[in-house]
C-alpha positions as CSV (number, residue, x, y, z in Angstrom):
1,X,-6.1,-0.6,-41.3
2,X,-4.9,-4.0,-39.5
3,X,-1.9,-6.2,-41.6
4,X,-0.7,-9.5,-39.9
5,X,2.7,-11.2,-41.1
6,X,4.6,-14.2,-40.0
7,X,8.6,-13.6,-39.0
8,X,10.5,-15.8,-38.7
9,X,12.8,-16.6,-35.5
10,X,14.9,-18.7,-34.3
11,X,12.5,-20.5,-31.8
12,X,9.5,-20.5,-34.1
13,X,7.6,-18.6,-36.3
14,X,6.1,-14.9,-34.7
15,X,3.3,-13.1,-36.2
16,X,3.3,-9.2,-36.2
17,X,-0.3,-7.8,-36.4
18,X,0.4,-3.9,-38.1
19,X,-2.6,-0.7,-36.6
20,X,-1.3,1.9,-38.8
21,X,-1.0,5.1,-38.1
22,X,-3.4,7.8,-39.3
23,X,-2.0,10.8,-41.2
24,X,2.0,11.5,-40.7
25,X,3.0,8.3,-38.2
26,X,5.9,9.5,-36.0
27,X,7.0,6.5,-33.6
28,X,6.1,2.7,-33.8
29,X,5.2,1.0,-30.3
30,X,6.1,-3.0,-30.7
31,X,3.9,-4.5,-28.3
32,X,4.3,-8.5,-26.9
33,X,1.6,-10.1,-24.6
34,X,2.2,-11.7,-21.4
35,X,2.6,-15.4,-20.6
36,X,-1.4,-16.3,-19.7
37,X,-2.8,-15.0,-22.7
38,X,-2.1,-13.5,-26.0
39,X,-2.6,-9.8,-28.1
40,X,-6.0,-10.4,-27.1
41,X,-5.5,-8.8,-24.0
42,X,-8.0,-5.8,-23.3
43,X,-5.2,-3.2,-22.4
44,X,-3.2,-3.8,-25.9
45,X,-6.4,-4.2,-27.8
46,X,-7.4,-0.7,-26.3
47,X,-4.3,0.8,-27.2
48,X,-4.0,-0.9,-30.7
49,X,-7.7,1.0,-31.1
50,X,-6.8,4.6,-29.8
51,X,-3.3,5.2,-30.5
52,X,-3.1,4.9,-34.5
53,X,-5.2,8.5,-34.2
54,X,-2.6,10.0,-32.1
55,X,0.1,9.4,-35.3
56,X,1.7,6.5,-33.9
57,X,1.8,3.0,-35.4
58,X,1.3,-0.1,-33.0
59,X,2.8,-3.5,-33.6
60,X,1.2,-6.2,-31.4
61,X,3.8,-8.9,-31.3
62,X,2.3,-12.5,-30.8
63,X,5.5,-14.5,-29.7
64,X,6.2,-18.0,-31.2
65,X,5.1,-20.3,-28.8
66,X,1.5,-18.7,-29.1
67,X,1.7,-19.0,-32.5
68,X,2.4,-22.7,-32.4
69,X,-0.8,-23.4,-30.1
70,X,1.1,-24.1,-26.7
71,X,-0.1,-23.1,-23.7
72,X,3.2,-22.5,-21.2
73,X,5.4,-19.7,-22.2
74,X,9.2,-21.0,-22.5
75,X,12.1,-19.5,-20.6
76,X,13.0,-15.5,-20.2
77,X,15.8,-16.3,-22.6
78,X,13.7,-17.9,-24.9
79,X,11.6,-14.8,-25.0
80,X,14.4,-12.5,-25.3
81,X,16.1,-14.7,-28.2
82,X,12.3,-14.5,-30.4
83,X,11.7,-10.5,-30.0
84,X,15.8,-10.1,-31.1
85,X,14.8,-12.2,-34.1
86,X,12.1,-10.1,-35.0
87,X,12.9,-6.9,-34.2
88,X,14.4,-6.3,-37.4
89,X,10.7,-6.9,-38.3
90,X,9.5,-3.7,-36.5
91,X,11.6,-1.1,-38.3
92,X,9.8,1.4,-40.2
93,X,12.5,3.8,-42.3
94,X,12.6,7.2,-40.3
95,X,10.6,6.0,-37.1
96,X,11.8,5.4,-33.6
97,X,10.5,2.3,-32.2
98,X,9.2,2.4,-28.8
99,X,9.2,-1.6,-27.2
100,X,7.0,-2.6,-24.8
101,X,3.9,-5.5,-23.6
102,X,2.3,-6.8,-20.8
103,X,3.8,-8.5,-17.9
104,X,6.3,-11.0,-19.2
105,X,6.4,-9.2,-22.6
106,X,7.3,-6.3,-20.5
107,X,9.8,-7.7,-18.8
108,X,11.7,-9.1,-22.5
109,X,11.1,-5.4,-23.2
110,X,13.0,-4.6,-20.0
111,X,15.8,-6.6,-21.0
112,X,16.3,-6.1,-24.2
113,X,15.5,-2.2,-24.8
114,X,19.1,-0.7,-24.2
115,X,20.8,-3.5,-26.7
116,X,18.1,-3.0,-29.6
117,X,18.5,0.6,-29.6
118,X,14.4,1.0,-28.8
119,X,13.7,4.4,-28.0
120,X,11.4,3.8,-24.7
121,X,9.9,1.2,-23.1
122,X,6.3,0.9,-22.2
123,X,5.6,-1.6,-19.0
124,X,2.0,-2.6,-18.6
125,X,1.6,-4.2,-15.5
126,X,5.5,-5.1,-15.0
127,X,5.2,-8.2,-12.7
128,X,7.5,-6.9,-10.0
129,X,7.4,-10.4,-8.2
130,X,5.5,-13.5,-8.1
131,X,2.2,-13.1,-5.9
132,X,2.9,-13.4,-2.5
133,X,6.9,-13.6,-2.9
134,X,7.9,-9.6,-2.7
135,X,11.5,-10.6,-1.3
136,X,11.6,-12.0,-5.3
137,X,11.9,-8.8,-6.7
138,X,12.8,-8.0,-10.7
139,X,13.0,-4.2,-9.9
140,X,16.8,-4.9,-11.8
141,X,15.1,-5.3,-15.1
142,X,12.9,-2.5,-14.4
143,X,16.0,-0.2,-13.5
144,X,17.9,-1.6,-15.8
145,X,15.7,-0.5,-18.9
146,X,18.0,2.2,-19.7
147,X,15.6,4.2,-21.8
148,X,13.0,6.1,-21.0
149,X,10.6,4.2,-19.1
150,X,6.6,4.4,-18.1
151,X,4.9,1.9,-16.1
152,X,0.9,1.6,-16.3
153,X,0.1,-0.6,-13.1
154,X,-3.2,-1.9,-11.5
155,X,-3.9,-0.4,-7.7
156,X,-4.4,-4.2,-6.7
157,X,-2.1,-5.8,-8.8
158,X,-1.0,-9.2,-7.0
159,X,2.4,-8.9,-9.3
160,X,3.5,-5.7,-7.5
161,X,1.4,-2.5,-6.1
162,X,2.2,0.7,-6.9
163,X,3.3,1.5,-3.4
164,X,6.2,-1.6,-4.0
165,X,7.9,0.0,-6.8
166,X,11.5,0.7,-6.5
167,X,13.0,3.8,-5.7
168,X,14.0,5.7,-8.9
169,X,11.0,7.7,-9.9
170,X,12.5,10.7,-8.1
171,X,15.7,10.6,-10.3
172,X,13.8,10.4,-13.7
173,X,14.7,6.7,-14.6
174,X,10.7,5.6,-14.7
175,X,7.4,7.0,-14.7
176,X,4.5,4.9,-12.8
177,X,0.6,5.7,-14.1
178,X,-1.4,3.6,-11.3
179,X,-4.9,2.2,-12.6
180,X,-7.3,2.6,-9.3
181,X,-8.5,-1.0,-8.9
182,X,-7.1,-2.9,-11.6
183,X,-5.7,-6.3,-10.9
184,X,-3.0,-7.9,-12.7
185,X,-5.2,-7.6,-16.3
186,X,-6.4,-4.1,-15.4
187,X,-9.8,-6.0,-14.5
188,X,-11.9,-3.5,-11.9
189,X,-14.2,-5.2,-9.2
190,X,-18.1,-4.5,-10.2
191,X,-17.9,-2.6,-7.3
192,X,-15.3,0.0,-7.5
193,X,-15.9,3.8,-8.6
194,X,-14.7,3.4,-11.8
195,X,-16.0,1.1,-14.6
196,X,-13.6,-0.7,-16.7
197,X,-14.1,1.6,-19.8
198,X,-13.0,4.3,-17.6
199,X,-10.2,2.3,-16.4
200,X,-9.1,1.9,-19.9
201,X,-9.4,5.4,-20.9
202,X,-6.7,6.0,-18.0
203,X,-4.5,3.7,-19.6
204,X,-4.8,5.1,-22.9
205,X,-4.9,8.9,-21.9
206,X,-1.6,8.2,-20.0
207,X,0.3,5.9,-22.7
208,X,-1.0,8.9,-25.9
209,X,0.4,11.5,-23.6
210,X,3.5,9.8,-23.0
211,X,4.2,8.7,-27.0
212,X,3.5,12.5,-27.6
213,X,6.1,13.1,-25.5
214,X,8.8,10.5,-27.1
215,X,7.5,12.4,-30.7
216,X,8.5,15.7,-30.0
């Protein structure tokens, strides 16, 4: 079952689309979108379709700039402000909330997780650096999340390939799952020995296992 609601924030109206857990829900996973697209992204839609069967309620969150029909995302501080303002609407009595998103949405979740009391963070296609500029690292945002964090990264993501990610995995500061051949949107080339459907299954399987451990 899906249900959408408009949530006022200090920077405009946001929209939350709910995908309710089947049976007894034990976790809410709130996912924001990137700066170049919305909640129609293939990974967000795949998770919204698959996780409710595993007892996870998924909330896809559209930032105010997308709801208003604007083409360009605002500054990070504005994205964070909206996320803080709508957080209360994500609360379901008795359920922990894991924060996450893809690309810019993953950065928002990492920057605000500890402050908002998120149970964990899911970072899809975390933009470790701008394409071709590895010296401009955003590793501090990822490592500073302060809660259990899962990164799901395409093997050919120009914003940061899995091998480029910082130290910290050994100490359990975050986990990383690679989607072979995937780009920043988890698209895989037609010539790859992995179909697009199989690539999405890598994502949904990894996140499902991770979410299940959070619910224990």
